[in-house]
N, C-alpha and C positions, 0 to 999 in steps of 0.2 A: 475468576480463576487466575492462577499465577502466570506471569509471562516474564520474558527476559529480553532486553535489548543488548545482545552480545556484540562486543567489539573485537574480541580475539579469543582464540582457544585458550582454555585454562585447565588443561589436563583431560579434556574430552578425547574420545577415541580417535585414533589416527591410523593411517596405513601409508603405503608408498605407491607412487605411480612413476612410470618412466617419463622423464622430461621429454616434452614434445608429444605427449599423449594426444591422439587425434581429436578427442572430445573437447579439448580445451583451447583450440585455435579459434580465432574470430576473424571476421572480415570488416573492412571499412571502405567507404566509397562516397563520392559526392552525388547528390541528387542532380539530374533525374535518373541516372543509371541505377542498376540494381545488381546485388550479388548476395549469395548465401553460401554457407558451408555446412556440410553434414559429415559425420563420421560414418564410414561405410564398413569398417572392420576394426579389430583391435589395433591394427597398425596402418590404417588407411583413412583418407578423407577425400572429399570431392568439393570443389568450388564451382558454382555455376554463375555465369555473368551475363548481363544484358547491357551492352554499350549503346549509347544514343548520340554521343558527341565525340568529336575528334580528340578533345582534351580529357575524356573520361579515363580515369586511372583508379583501379581498385587495389586493395592490399590484403594479403593473407597474413595474419598477425599472430605472433607468440609474445605474450607479455611476461616479463620476469616476475611481476607482482600480480596476483589474482585480484582483479577489480570487479568481478561479476558474481562470484559465488557468495553464499552466505558465509559470514566470518567463521562459523564452526565447520564449514565444509570446503573451504578453499585450500589451494595448494600453497606451500610455504614459498616465500620470496627467496629467489636464488639469483643474484645479479652476476656472480662470477661464472663464466663459461670456460675458464682456463682448464685445459686438459680434456674437455668434452668434445666428442665428435658426433655430428648429426649426419645420417645418411638416409636416402630415400630414392625410390624410383619416381621419375617425373614423366607424366604423360599429359598432353594438352592439345586443344584444337580451338580455333576461333580467337586466339590471343597471339600477340607477337611471339615468335619462336625464340628459343634460348640463344641462338647464335646471332640474332639481329640486333641492330641499334634499338635502344629502348625495350629490349627483351627483358624477361624476368630478372629482376635485380633484388638482392637481399640488402635492404637498408637496415643498418644497425645503429640504433640510437643509444648513447651511453655517455661515458666520461673517460677522459684520457688519464694517464698516470698521475697528472697533477690535480685531477678532480674536476677539470673544466668540461662543460658539456661538449660533446663531439658526435658527429655522424659520419659513418663510413658507408660506401656503396660497393657491394661485392657482386660482381657479375657472375651469375650461376654457371654460365657456359664455361667459364674458366675452370670450374671444378666438376664438369660433367663428362661422362663417357657414354657415347651412343649417338642418336640422331637429335636434331633440334626439337623434336616433338616427343621423343621417347628416349630417356637417358637415365643413367644412374649417377646421382650427385652425392659427393662426400665432402663435408665441411668440417675440417679440424680447426676448432676456434683458436687454438694457440698458434696455428700457422696460417691463419686467414689473412688475405691481402685484398684490400679494396682497389678499385681502378678498372678501366675498361680493357686496355691492352697491357699485358704484363710481359716483361717487368717495367716497361716504360712508364706506366702510370701507377706504379706500385704505391699503395697507401696501407701499411700494416695496421691491423686491427688490434686494439688493446682489449683483451677478453675479460679483464678483471671487474668491470663495472658496466654491464649492459642492462639497459632498461627495457628495450623492446626490439624485436626482429620483425621486419616488414617485407614481404615478398610482393613486388609490384607487378600488376597484371594490366596490360593495355591492349586495345584493339588494333588490328592492322590499319595503317594510315594514321596512327596516333600523332597528334600535334599539340603539345602542351600550351602553345601560344594561341590556339584557335578556339573560338567559341562556336564555330559552325557545327550544325548537326551532321551526323553521318547520313549518307543517302537513305539507308534503311537501318533498322535495328540490327545489331550484330550480336549473336549469341556465342559465347565461348564457355569452355570448361577446362579445369585443371584437376588432375588426380595425383595425389601423393600416396604412394603405397610402400610397403616394406620399410616403414619409418622406424629407425633405430637411433638410440642415443647410447653411446658407450664412453667409457673413460670416467674422469673425475665428475662427481656430482651428477651422475646419470639418472639418479632417482630423486624424486621430490616427495617430502612428507605431505600428506593431504588429510583433511578432516573427514572422518567417516561416521560421525555421530548419526545414530539411527533413532529418531524420536518415535515412540509408539504412536499408533493412530490417535489423532486428536479429536476425531469426530467432525473435522472441518474439511471443506473443499477449498480450492484456490483458483484465482484467475491469473491469466498471463496475457501478454500483448505482443503481437508480431512487430509493431513499430519499435518497441523498446528492446525486444529480446531476439529478433530475427538475425542479429549479427553473430550469435553464438550457435552452437550445434544443438539440435533438439535433445540429444542424449545428455548434454550438460544441464540444460534447463530442467528436464524432468528428473534428473538425479537429485537436484535440490528439492523439488516438490516432494518426492517420496521420502528422502532422508529427514525432512522436516516434519513428517507425520501427517501430511495431507493425503486424503484418499477420496474416492468417489469421483466427482466431476472435476475436470480441468476446463474452466470456462476461458476459451481462447479468443480474445478480441483480435480479429484479423487486421485491424488498424484502418488508417485513413490516408496513408502516405506512401506505402511501399509495395503493396501486393499487386497492383494493377499494371497491365501492359500499357505502354505509351508509344506514340508516334508523333513526329513533328508536323504540325499543320497550323495554319493561321497564326504563325509566329510564336507558337507555344507547344509544349509537349502535352498532348491530350490523349485520352483513350481512343484507340482507332475504331472505326466503324466495322462491325461484323467480324472482328478477330476474337481469338481466345482472350477473355478479359484478364486472365492471370499471366504474368510474366513467368518465364521458365524457372528462374531461381526460386520464386515463390512456390511454384508447383513442386519442385524437387524437395524443398525444405518441408513443406506441409505433408507431403507423402511420408517423409521420414518421421515427422512429428506424430502423425496419427498412428503410424505403425509402432512407434515406441510407446505411445499411450496404450495400445493394444497389448504389447508385450508386458508392460508393467501393471496391467489391470486397471488403468484409469478409463474413465468415460468422458471423452472430450466433448465440448460444446463449441461449435463454430459460431462466433458472434460477429454479426455484420451490422454496421450502423449506416445512417444516411449521410455521414460526414466524409468529406473528401478534401484533401489539400487544395486550397483555393487556386494555386498556380497551375494545377493540372485539371481543373474543372471547366468544361465549356461554359461560357457565360450564360447561355440559355438554360442551363441545368440548375442554376443557383436560385435559391429562394431570395426574395427581395422585399424590402420594406415599402411603405407607401410612397416614398420619394424615389424609389427605384434603386436604392443602394443595396448591394448584396449582403446576405447574411455572412458575417465573419466572426469567428470565435476569437478568444483572446490569446490563443497560442501564437508562438513566433517560430516560423512563418504561420499566418493564419490558415485555418481550415474554413470550409463553408458547408452548407447543408443543401442536399439535393431536394428539388421541389417534388413533392409527391404527385403533383399534377402533370409533370413533364413526361410524355410518353417515352422519349428516347432515354432519359435518365433512368426511369423505372425499368425499362427493358434491359438496360445495361446492368443495373443493380440485380435484377432477377437472374441474369446470366452469371453474375458473380456468385450468388447464392447457390445456383445449380452446380457450379464448378466445385465449390468447397464441399457440398453435399456428396458429390461423386468421389472426391478424394477420400472422404471418410468411408464411404461404401467400399472403395477399393482396398482400404487398409483393414477392413474386417471389423470395424467398430460400429456400435449403434449410431445411426445418423441422428444427431441432435443439433438443432439450428435455432439460434437466438436472434431475434430482431432487437438490436441494441439501441435504446434511447432514441426512438423516432419522434420527432417533434417539428413543429413550426418554430423556427428560431425566434426568440424574444429577447430584446435588449433590456438592460436594467432601467433604461429611461422609458420603458413601456411600449416601444415600437415592436410590432409583430410582423414577421416577414412572410406574408401570404399574398403579396401583390406582384409576383413575377408574372410574365405574360401568360404562361400556361395556366397558372392558378387563377388569374383574373378571368380567363375564358371559362375555366371549369366552374367558377363561382358566380356565373351569370353574366359575365362581360363587363359589368360596371358595379362591382361590389362596393358596399358602403365603406367609407373611410373609417379606420380605427387608428387615429394618430397616437393614442396613449392608453394602454390597457390599465394604467393605474387610476384613471378617472372613471366615474360612473358611466355605464354604457346604456345606450338606448335598446329597445327591443330589436330593432333592425341590426344593431351591431352584435348583440348576443346571438341572434339567429345566424349571422354570418360565421361566427365562431363555431356554432354547432355544425354548420355546413362544411367548414374547413376540417373539423374533427371527423366527420363522416368520410371525407375524401382521404384523410390520413389513414383511417381504419381500412378503407378499401385497398390502399396501396400496400399496407403491411400484410393484409390477407393475400394479395396477389403474390407478394414476395414468398410467403410460405408455400403457396400453391406451386410456384415455379421450382422451389427446392424439393418439394415432395414429388413432383412429377419426374424430376431428374433421376430419382433413385427408385421409382416404382418398379416392381411391386413391393420392394422393401419398405418397411415403415419409417416414418420420420417423426421425431418428437419436436414440437414447436414451443418456443419460449419467448416471452416478451420481457424486456428490461425497462423499467421506468425509474426516473431520477426525480424523486418527489420535491427536493428543494427548488427545482426550477419550475416544474409543471404545477406545483401547488404553492408557489411563492405567495405570501399573504398580501403583498402590495399589488399583485395582479390576480385578484380572486376569480375572475372569469376565464382566465387562461386555460383552465382544465377543460373547458368546453371544446377547445381545439386540440389540446395536447393530452387529454385522457378521455378519448371519445367513448361513448357507450358501446360502440362497435367492437371494443376490446373486451367487453364483459364476457365472463365465462359462459360457454366453453370455447370462445374464439381461439384461445391458445391452450396447449396442454398444461402449461404452468406459467405463473406470473413470478417475476423476479423484481425485487424492490431494493433500491439503494438510497441512502440519505446522508452520505458522509459529510457534506457541508454542515448540515444541522448537527450531526453527531459530534463532530470535533469542535463546534462552536458552542455546545451546551444548550442548543435550542430544543430542549426536551418537550416543551409544550407543542411546538410545531410537529415534532416527530409523532407524538401520541395522536394528535388530531389527524395527521396524514394516514396513520395506520387505520384509524376508524373510517376515514373517508374512502380510502382505497378499497377496504373490505366491503363497504356499503355500495360503492359505485360499480365496482367490477365483479364482486361476488365470488372471488376465488377463496376457498377455505384455506386455513393455515397449512394443511397437508399438501396443498397445490401451490404453495408459495416458497420461494427461496429468498433469503436475506443476504445482501452484499454488505460486508463490513470493511470500511476503509474509505479513502486512502489518504496517504500523507505525501503531499506534493514535494516538500522540501526536506532535506536531511536535517537532523537535529531537533525535530519537533517532538520531543518525548511525550509531552502532555497529550498530543493527538493519539499516540499509540495507547496511552492509558484509557482514553475515551473509547477507542476502538475495541479494546479488550473488554471494557465494561459493556459496550454495545453487543458484543458476542454473547456475554452472559445474559443480558436482558433478552436477546433474541431467543435464547434457549427456552425461556419461560413461555414464549409464544408458540413453541413447537412447530417451527416451519419444516418444510420438507428437507431443506439443506441450508447450511450457512457457508457462504463463500467469502474468503478473505481476498480483498482487492488491494494490491495485487503483488505478484511475486517480485517484480523489480524493486519495489519499495521494501518488501520483507527482507530481501537479500541485502539491499543497501544499508538498512538501519539495524540489521541483525535481529529482527523480531522473531521470537521463539515462543509460541504458545505451548505451555506445558500440558500434557494430556491428563485426563482424569485418572485417578489412581485405581478406580474399580471398586474402592471401598467407600462406605459412607463417610463423609468428612467429619473429622473429630470436632466436637463442640468445644471451642477454645474460650468461649465467654458465656457465662451464665448471667442473664439480665436480671439479677436479684441483688438487693442491697445487703451490705454488711449488717449482720443481725443485731449488733449491740450498739447502744448509744455511746458516743465518745465522751470521755471525761475531759476536764479542763487541762489535765496533764498530757493528753495526747499531743503528739508533735507532727508538724507538717513542714517539709523542707523542699522548696523548689531548687532545682540544680540545673546549671548549664554545663556545657563541655567547651572549654577554652584552652587553647595552647598559648603559652607565654614564652617567648624567646627573649632573653636578656643579652644585649650586645655588649661588646668589650667596654664601651663607654658608659654603660649603665642604662641606656635607653631600652625600652621594651617594644616588642612587636607582638601584638595579640591577634589571634585568629579564632573567631567564634565558630565552632563546628555545628552547633544546633541553633536553629532560628527560634525555637520554643523551648521553654523550660520543661523538665520532667520532675514530677513530684515524688517525694518519698515520705512515708508516714510511719510512725510507731504508735499503734493503737492499743498496745498492751496496758498502758496506765488507765485505760477506760474500763478494764475488767474489775467488777466490784464484788463478785460473790462466787462461791463454788458452782452455783447453778449456771452462772455466766461462763465459767471455765468450761463446763460441759457443752454449752451452746457453741463456744468458740472451737472446741476440739471437733465437734460434729461438723461444723461449717468448713473447717480446714480439711477434714477427710473428704467431704463431699466435693470439694474443689480439686481433689488430688494434689494438695499442696499448691505449688506454683503453676500447675498445668492449666488451670482454668481461671479466667478473670471474673470480676464481679464489680458492682457499683459501690462507691463510697462517697458519702457526703462530707466534703472538706468543711470542717466547722468554721474555718476562717475565710472561705471564699467559695460561695455557692450560688451567687446571683449575678445577673447581668448589670444590676444597678449597684454601683459601688462594689462592696464585697458581699454584703448580706442583706441588702435592701429589698423592698418589694418591687418586682419587675414591672416595667411599663413598656408600651409598644415602641418607645423612642430611645431605648437605652443604648443599643449598639447598631451602628451602621453595618449592614452585611452585604451591601452591593448597590450598584446602579443599573437600572434597566437600559437595554440597548434596542428594544423592539423585537428582539429575538430570544434572548435568554429568559428562562423560566425557573431555573434552579439556583438557590442561594444557600450556601452552607453557613451555619451559625458560627460566629466568632465572638471573642471578647478581646478588647484592646486594653493594654496597660500602658499608660503614658499618653502623650498628645502628638498629633500631627504625624509627619513621616517617620518620626523616631519611635512611634508606639510599637510595642511588641504585641504581635497578633497571636492569639491562642485559638486553636480550633476546638469547638465544643461538639463532641460526638455523642454524649449521653445526656441530652436535656430531659427535664421532666415534662412529658408531653402536655399535661393539663395546664402547665404554667406558661406556655409559649403564647406570646402576643406579637402580632406583626402589623406594620404600617407601611404604606406607600405614599411618599410625599406628605407625611404627617397625618394621613387619614387611615383609620383602622382598615385593614385589608381583609378581603373575603376571597373565596375561590382558591384557597391554598391548602396544602396538606403537609404533614411532617413525615418525611421519609426516613428510612434507616440511616444511621450515621449522622443524624442531626442536620438534615438538609431540608429547607423549605422549598416545596415544589408548587408553583402556581399553575393553575389550569390553563391560563393564557399568558403569553409573554408580557413582561412588565414593560410599559411604555419607555421609549428612549429618553434617557435623562432623569427618570424618576428614581428617587432615593428610597431604598428599602431598608427598614430598621426593624429590630426585634428585641423583645425582652423575654427572659426565661430564668428559671432555676435549673441547676444542672448538678450532676454527679461526676465523679472522676472514675474512669475505668482503671482498675488496679488488679494486682495479683499478690499472693504471698511471695515474699522475697526469697524464702528459703524452703528447702525440702523438709526441714525438721521444725517442729514446734515444741519448744522447751517450756513446760509449765510445771511448777513444783507446788504441791499443796502446802508443804511446810513453809516454803518461802512466802507463799501468798498469805498464810496465816500470820506470819511474822510482819506483814505489812509491806513486803517487797513486791512491786508490780512486775509482771512478766514483760518480756520484750516481744512484740509481735510486729516485725517490720513488713511493710507493704511497699510496692513500687508501682508507679503509674504505667499503664500499658499504652504504648503509642499505637493508635488505630488509624489505618488507611481510610480516607474518606474523601 
């Protein structure tokens, strides 16, 4: 299906919002403190804070440029605040008051009249009327002056080029130079209400594109998106056409309450596992889901930011080293065998389930990617003290899962898998008990590229235990984005079959997760994801979830909805019905711009990497009967509306131009141990300078394939001229192919001019055709 990576609005629907709309503020803060912002009314917002150190400082931020919304939904950049006035009522508790040193300060980041970067510090108390904790604040940007004591410290603000506004919020006892923890956690809050913007540029244009439902669901993540308001986040979800489930990963770094002990900030014993900013934000998030008709899923994993994980809770390898992921800073994995870790995780599951229940939405809980962490070098982390005790006290050593394993070692993996299954079942039981007698839907997410990695074939014993088999969970959810974006289709197909056989969930009880793209600018990954969505539709899963909203918004991904009508057949896989005479012409063309400088030198820019062919097949018409055949064929194609196949009389073989194909003619790729699909190509020229032509219409019966010079087996020819191997091609193996092929073409014009008198006089008709560029 069609998709678009949008970078900016190009005439799509828009509307206007008031500048400083409460939905579009964000927060920022250093770890380990926590803050969140929610919009509480059309003119009000609330910030909740949890301070842990004397130096903790949070910011309530308004960006002049929208950096979070999808490009088609963001508000317009407006850097000039000249003539604008912002007013609001301020109420606060648990933060330094307006009249105190280090009290709330408006930091303005921008440029001065000369364009040089500049920062101003505006003390809000200087513009407030009321008490230090309840005041009306009026900020007229054209008359705004920075400095603590006015007029002595006056520093006039230039309002013509402001990038960002930042209201600083600090705890009582704040000391920017101290790394000491506060005696106990300090909770605070700030409310801005009656927010008004008046004067020049008080309104901002904003995208309001409303994509019809795409039939897809979407995933979100608190770690990435918890700095914005739930209303803003879910506005993007709905406007982009997503419906049904919103799978919300609660994260691994921000949701939990912390206390200082043993020289670190760790989850406290016996306390509410969620910090207050997280509670307030998620209550608003689930309530907004309910209002908009979404069905949220709370996703909880065994992953925790390593710096906040008690050492005894961590999974460890045979040498006692902790399981650490590749994120910076690293996260770790909780041991399924550790009683304290699992009790804490169960309390987290119960807390989120109760928040969903209180919001009035169906309680749906996902256990996300639970596993025994396995390193790429084959180390498996099931040797922490708790796991060692649970696995018999002296479990057999497994130094490298990549090597052949003994029966004792595979038995240990089975035992570890049973332990993992028990812990996930207990997690669901805890969440279900927290909302009883209301029902709870349980879901399990598995990441097949890790748990079914081919270089560790026995790892599934531990990380896809039989204890997960249906009906252990109400539904199974599967993601395979590493393989999908790498083109590892053979691994993906094998994984589908293995998961179905081992766990036994029918397609109607499975969801497929499509995505994700870690880094911006990776357009081919989105193309693969879109194709993966189309492929998943053929398997008829219960739901397809795009993973995830932060990347969708960042890269402008827009999946276009189905039209509701049967797709028009734009290509008929039939050959041109007449033989081509010697006078038929074929003309390959490129598109090149040539600029001639004043001195006569040229600058040339090749706009196409591959030539497009044009033909005139009229001279091949030999009789009135053939004229009739041509007219009938033209009408059946609706003129240029539908394409067809044409055999180029001068170039139709992989071997030279017209030779008999062999399996060694064209190199079409090199195996990497993962890849199993190779598109057919033909090269013109030698080496790096060769022009590569994609072949999308091969003659199936003519295709011959070799791997490292040996005739290949176990492959098939897919649509679009792609060789698909049943198993990945070994690393470094050269794949070659030979084939005959046709050119996809269409009639070039809507009218076909054929004159019987002219034909009788020996004048050949003109029947122009043009090559159709096919996506493949």
